[in-house]
N, C-alpha and C positions, 0 to 999 in steps of 0.2 A: 643553713637551709632557709629559702625566703618563698613566702606563700602569701598571695595577694587575693583579695577575695572581696566581691559586692562593689555598688557603686553609691556611695553615699558623700554628706557632707561634708565631713574631714577627712582626710588622710593620714593614717596614723602609722607611725613607723614606730615597734617596739624593739627595743635590743636586750639582748641578754649581754649585762656587763663584760669587757674582756678578762680573762683571767690568765693564769700562767702557763706558758708554752705546754702542750701534752708532752710528757715525757719527762719535763725539767724538776718537777716535785711530784711529791703522793697525793697533793691534793689537786692535781692538775685535769685528772679524767674528766672529760665531758659530761655533765649532768644535763639528761633533757628538761628544757626549760620549762618546765610544770605550771609552774606559775604565772608565766607569761602567757602560757596556752590559754587557761583559765581568764585572766584577763582579755586577751583575744578575743575569746567566745563571747564574753559579756560584751563586747562593742560592736563585733561583727555584724550585726542584724541591722546598723544605723552607720556605720563606717568603714571605710574602704583600709582594711588591717594588712599591712608586713610585718612578720616577724624576723629579724636577722641575728642570729649566734654568734659572736665574735669568737666564742670559745674552741668552736669547730672550723675556723678558718684558716687557711694556711697564710693569708694575706688579710689581717683583721682589718689595717687601718684602710688598706685599699678598698676593701669590701664595702665599707662603713662609705666611706665618700662616692663610690658608686652607686650605692642605693638611695643614699641622699639626692643624687644628679636624677638617676633612673625613676624615682619614686615621686620627686617632689611631695614630701609631706609638709602638712600644715603643723603637725605633732610631733614631737618625738617623747617618747618613754622610754627611760633607761633603768634598766633593775638592775639593783647592786646584791648580789647574792653573798659573796663572803667580805670581810673584813681586812683580812689579811690570810697569807698561806704560812706563816710563822712559825715553829714549833720550837721548844726549845731546845730540843737534840740540835736544832741547826746552830746553837751556839756552840756545842761540843764536838763539831765535826770540822774538818779540814778541807772537808771537798765544797767545790763550787755549788753552791746550793742557790736557788731561783726563788726569790721572793716576790711574792706578788701584793701588792698594798693598793686598796681600792682608791683611795685618793689619787696617786698618780696616776692608776689605770682612769680614773674618771677625767681628770685633768687631760689627759690624750685623747680621749673619746670626745668632750667637750672642744677641745679644739680641732678637731677634725671635723667635726659638725661645722664649726665656724668656716672654715677653710671652704668647705665644699659647699659654701653660699647659703647657709639655712637661717632664716628668719621668721621663722615662727615660735610656737612655745614646745620649751621645753621641762618636761616631767620627770621626776625622779622617784623611784619605788623600790621595796624590795626589803626584804628581812635587815641587811645591813642599814639600809636608809631608816627603818622602824627603830632600829638600835641607838642610833645617831642623829637625829633628824636635824637638831640645830647644827650640830658641827657640820653635816654636810652640806645644810641650805648655805651656811655661812662660807663655803669652801669657795664659791664660784657666783657672782652676781648673775650669770646669765642662767639660772636654773629659775625657773619660774614658780613650778609648784613641787610641792612633794605629796606625795600616798603615802598614808600613816597606816600602817596595816596592812591588812586583807585590803583588796581594790578592786573585786568584783563589781561592787555596788558604787565605790566613791568615782572611779573612773567615768564611766559611763555619766555620771552626774555632774561631774568636771567639766567634759566634753560639750555640755550642754548648756554648761554657765561659764565659760572661759572670760566672758566680759563681765560677771557676776560671783565671782569665785568666794568669796566670802559666804555665799549662800550655802554652800556645802561642806558639810561634817566631813572631819575626819583628813583635811590636807593643812601642810603648811605653804604660805604664803608671803611675799612681801608687801608691806604698805608703809609708804613716808621713810623709806630705808630701815624699818624694823621688820624682823621674822615674825610672823602672827601664824598661830593654831587655831584653825576654825572649833574645834573640840571634834570628842571621840563619838566615835559612832556603832552600832549594836555590829558585832561579829556577821558574817554572811551565814546564810540559810542557804544550805548546800542541796535541800531538794529543790529549791527555787532556783539555785545557782544552776543547775543539771551537772551532767559531765562535761568534760572538756573537750572540745572538738581540736581532736590529734592529727585531723588534715592540715590545723594549721601550720604543722611543724611536724614535718614527718619524721619517725623516730629510727630511719635507718643508719644515720650518722652517728649513733649512741649506741646500736645494738650490742656493740665489744665493750663495751663500758664496762669496769667491773661493779659498777652502782646500778646498770641493766637500766631499764627505763620506770619512771619512778609513777606510781599509783597510789592513791590514796583512799581509804577505807572510813577515815575520819578526821576532824580536826579537832585541836584541843587535846590536854593534858591533865590530868587529875593528879599526878605526882608531884611533888615538890622538890627534885633534886637543888643543893644548894647553888649550884655552880650553873645550871640551866635557864636559857633563857625561852624556852619554847610556850609555857606557860604566860609569860610575858607578850609573845609574839601570835599565839593564836587561842588564847583563852583557858582558864584553870578548869573549865567544864566539858565535857565531850558533844562533839556533833557528828552523830553517827549518819554515813551512807547507808542505803538500802544495800542487804547483801547481794539480792539478783540486779542490782544496777551497779556495782560494781564488779560483778563477775559480765556484767554485759561488755563492762569496760576492756576488762581481760581476754574476754572472748574476740573483741575488735581488735586489739592490738595481736593477738595469734593470728588474724587474719593475714596480717601485713607481713608475719614470717618472725616476728620476733619471738626469741627462744626462752627469755629471762625477764621479767618483772621484780623491781622493788618497791617495797610497801613501805611508804615514806612517812607514816605514821610514827610518831614519839614510840608508842608501845603498840603491837599490833595484836598483843592477848588480852586487852583491857578494853572492854571486859571481853571475857572470853568465851561466852555465848555468840558473841557477835562474830569473834574470829572463827568459831566452830561452824558457824550459820555461813561464812564464807567458804569455806573448806567443801562442808556437803553439797553447797550451789555448784562448786566447780566439780565434785566427782559426780554428781547428779547429770551434768551436761558431759561429762566425759571429755572436758577440755584438758588438754595435753601441753601443760606450759611450765615451766621451771619459775620458782618464784624465791624471793628473800624477804625477810622479814627481822625487823627488834621485836624480843621477847622479854616478858620480866619473869624469873627463874621461880617467884611465890606460884604461880599459876600456870605451871607446868606440870603435867603426869604423864605415864606412858601412854594412855591411852590416846590424850589430848596430841603427842608426838606423832605419833601412827597415824592419827586424820591428817595431819597437816603433811607428810610425808606423802602420805597416797595421793594426798592432793596437789603434790609438786613442789614440796617446800625442797629446797637443796641447800637452804644454810639458816641454821638458828643464830642469832646475832643476839646476844648478851651484854650486859653493860654492868657488871656489876661496882667497877671501879675501886674497889675498895676489899682488903680482907681482914677484917679483924671488927668486932663488933662496934668499938669506938670509933671509927672511920667512918664504917658504914653510917652510924649514927649522925657523925658530924655533918657529911655528906646530904645528911635527910633520903637515904637510900629506902625505907621502909622493905628492907630485907636484910634477913640473918646470913650470921656465916654458916648457917648449918644448912639454911636453903641454897645458897653457893655450891657447898658440897654436894648437897643432893641433886643440884643439877649436872654434877658430874657423873653422878650414876645412872643417872635417867640417860645421859648421853651414849652411855654403854650399847644403850638399844637400838641406836642410830642403824638403818641399813642403806639407806639411798640418800644422805645428806651428810653436810660435817656442822661444825659448830666453833662460833668466833667466841672469846672471852675478850673482853676491853676494860683496863685496867689503867688508873690515875695513879701519879706518881707524886708524893711528897705533898699530900693534900690535909686540908685541914686534919684533925683525928690522927694520922701516920704518925707511928712511931718507928725505929729502925727494928725492933723486933717486928711489927705487923707486917712492915718493907719486907724484911726476910723471909717472914712465913708466907707472903704474896710470891715471892721469887720460889719457894719450894712448890708452891701449889702448882703452880706454872709448870715446873718441872713434872709436877703429879699429871697433870692434864696430859701433856704429850708421851709419856710413858703409858696414859691408858689408853688413849685414843689416836696419838700417832697421825697420819696425815687426815684423820678426819676432824682434826681439830685446828685453830691457829687464834696465836694468841698476840694481842694487839697492846702493846705498853705506851698509851696515850699520851706520852709526855705528862708535864704539868698542866694543870686549869690556867687555861687563858681568863683572864679576870674580865669578864663583862660587866657593865652598869645595868643596876637595875636586880640584880642576883645577891642571893644572902654571902656569898663568898666575897662580893664586890663592899657590902657591908662590913664584913668581918676585917677583911685587910684595909680597911677604914679604918675601924677600930683600934687594929695593931700598928697603924701607921707604915704599912706597906705601900701602901699609895696614900696621895691627899687629895682634895677634893679637887685640884685645879690641874691634878697629874693628866697628862694627853692621854686619854683612850682609844684612839685611833692615829698612831704615829706612822711615819713613812719611813721610819730608820732603824735600823738593827738596834742600836744604843738607847731608845727609847724605849722598844719591844722587850727590853730584859725587865722591865720594872713590871710588867702585866702579867706575869707569871707567877702564881701562888707558890711559894716554898717555904714550907713550913719551918724547918730545920737544915741547918748547915750539914749535919753529921749523915743525912739521908742524902742530899745532893752530892758528898763526896761519895759514898757506894752508887749512885747512880751513875755519875761519871766513871768510876772504875767498871762497872756493868759495860757502860757504853765502850769504853775502849776494848775490853775484850771482846764485844761484837763486832766492832770494827776489824780487830786483828785477824777475827775468825772468819770474816768476810774476805780479808785481803788473803789471808791462806787459800780458802776454796776458791779464789779466781785465780790464784797462784796456781794452784793444781790443774 
């Protein structure tokens, strides 16, 4: 979908970087480009903006070429959302798995832009760029600037200072053959930034995605899960949006005929009072829209679950990741095994929604005993809740720089300081999954074999 607005000094084409073709793998469902819409909103008052999402295009490279030719942008901005779509279970399957590597996609994107005759500035951003800024800047000399972390303040300032970019905080640039960083800047004040203008990228093409249409009620995360990059990307303190403003946005989305939204907050119910206020505001306005969110089990009780269901929640997503206190503590989850079990008791009271449990495999602190207990608990979930539950065995941890798991993997010799953390081939990807013990891996492979046989039998019947 492409929308052009305004008449101003710069013509800016914002691109959602290409991802795996829909249906080829589990991570390829199109995700509404909320980050790009926030950026487009920030610059739309002074610049002419067009958004193109290559992930929802049947012919992404042809469409990109056409957008360059038709719009004749002065500036192209490329957002890189995911580093890769590779999961450890992909190593265990004999099926044809479509893997998407961001550097390969970036190479083709840049080549397409060049062949289309573009001669302006190229700016890179997105969460993957912020995780690997120097690596991505070094990947291609055609990249002029990189926007580090949030860009609502950085991008407008950069567009006003393209001839004097080193005056702008929060960007990577090139100077005399070197890659330089101009320094950190403060995170975005959400109250000043205002809500995203969703007319810049209408949501109809994403309405049937399992992820729904993303909405934020806050940024930042006060938790410290050892594998997670969110506190690095959006800060370790919470920046809350006013509940009435959040519900204004939900109401607007509902007018477009969208049936379900997905809160993209790391955790919706921290703080619980904020999430309760959002639910009450939805009920006060009698808004009929379904929604999904991530929850922390510690801050759930029967009254809160009932309030969420009445307000339209159709799926409670939980990510305990481990089962067993040793593993929970090693992952710095700030939760107990008792609280996980209690969440299952609470889930018995669900009336109109379902619950999803996400678990990791072979993580720090995992033992054969805790792995088997985790499997037993998963069986108990299904026996207790049946179709009202879904269990996601989320593979092994993908090691990411800046996390505690990355430091642990270095100290244990699993990776080295010169290990390529953004590879483009399967062989190098194998190194980037944390695998605590070989015995658990054997059990995991056996489990995957059983599941493949089961699915094969089901397909055959």
